[in-house]
C-alpha positions as CSV (number, residue, x, y, z in Angstrom):
1,M,130.2,121.2,126.0
2,Q,129.6,117.5,125.0
3,S,127.0,117.1,127.8
4,K,125.0,120.1,126.4
5,I,125.1,118.6,122.9
6,N,123.9,115.2,124.3
7,E,121.2,116.9,126.2
8,S,120.1,118.8,123.1
9,I,120.1,115.6,121.1
10,S,118.0,113.9,123.8
11,N,115.5,116.8,123.8
12,V,115.1,116.6,120.0
13,E,114.6,112.8,120.2
14,N,112.0,113.3,122.9
15,A,110.2,115.9,120.9
16,Y,110.3,113.7,117.8
17,S,108.8,110.9,119.8
18,R,106.0,113.1,121.1
19,V,105.3,114.3,117.5
20,E,105.1,110.7,116.3
21,S,102.7,109.8,119.2
22,I,100.5,112.8,118.4
23,L,100.4,111.9,114.7
24,S,99.5,108.3,115.6
25,D,96.7,109.6,117.8
26,L,95.5,111.9,115.0
27,N,95.5,109.1,112.5
28,R,93.5,106.9,114.8
29,N,91.0,109.6,115.5
30,L,90.7,110.2,111.7
31,D,89.9,106.6,111.1
32,I,87.3,106.6,113.9
33,M,85.7,109.8,112.4
34,Q,85.7,108.4,108.9
35,R,83.9,105.2,110.1
36,E,81.4,107.3,112.1
37,M,80.8,109.5,109.0
38,Q,80.2,106.5,106.8
39,S,77.7,105.2,109.3
40,V,75.8,108.5,109.5
41,E,75.8,108.7,105.6
42,E,74.3,105.2,105.5
43,E,71.6,106.1,108.0
44,I,70.8,109.3,106.1
45,N,70.5,107.4,102.9
46,M,68.2,104.8,104.5
47,I,66.0,107.6,105.8
48,L,65.9,109.3,102.4
49,E,65.0,106.1,100.6
50,R,61.8,105.7,102.7
């Protein structure tokens, strides 16, 4: 019985670790997309100011 509990705890910990990793990747991608969007906005503004 204890081994099943330990296995379940380990599975939850592994899942939590994967979720943390996914969230970290999503935040990194969001930062990249925000920088790219800012760059595109600046380019559009330069074009419109001509």
